[in-house]
N, C-alpha and C positions, 0 to 999 in steps of 0.2 A: 540535563538534556543530552540526547544522543544525536548523532548526525547520520542520516541515511541519504541515499540518492533516489530521487523520484523523477523519472523521465529525464535523466541526465543532469539534473540540478541538485545541489545540496539542499537538504531539508532538515530542520531541527524537529525532534519529536520527544515526547515525554517517555521516560523509561517505563516499561510495562504496557505501553500502548499496543493495541492490536491493529491489524490491517483494517478492520471495520472502523476503529477509531480514526485512522488516517483518512479514510474516505469521508467520514463525517466532518472532520476538521477541514478538509479540502472542499466541502460542499458538493460532493459527487453522489449521484444516485447509484446505490449499489446494484440496482437492477439493470443498469445500462453500461457496466464496465467489465473489463477482463483485466486480470492482474498477473504479472509475472514477477517472481522474486529470484534474483540471481540466475536468470535464464531458464527458470522452470515455472510453468503455469501453476498457479495456486487454484485449487478447486474452491468453489463458493462455500461449501460447508466448513472449510478450514480457515476462512478469513477471521472468524471470531476467536479462534484459539491460537492463531499465529501471531506471536509477539514480534514487534519490530525490533531488529537487532542492529546495533551500531555497525556501520560499514556495508550493510546490505544494499543492493540496488533493486529498486522497484520500478517496473514499467506499467503504467496504467493507461489502458486504451478505452476511450469512451465511445460508445456507439451512438451515432446520430442518424435519425431517420424521420 
């Protein structure tokens, strides 16, 4: 397992997991969130090919409406 930070909290993730895998694991609807990695916004097309890296910080904002 690797440790990342999600919304300010430590989070364990499987090596090789992608941002899309993280959303699935967290039960979040990919159509209703925005994601920032290390202070840079990740574009939606990059989520599937962006591997989670140990020590990275992810901020996930969920849209409610």
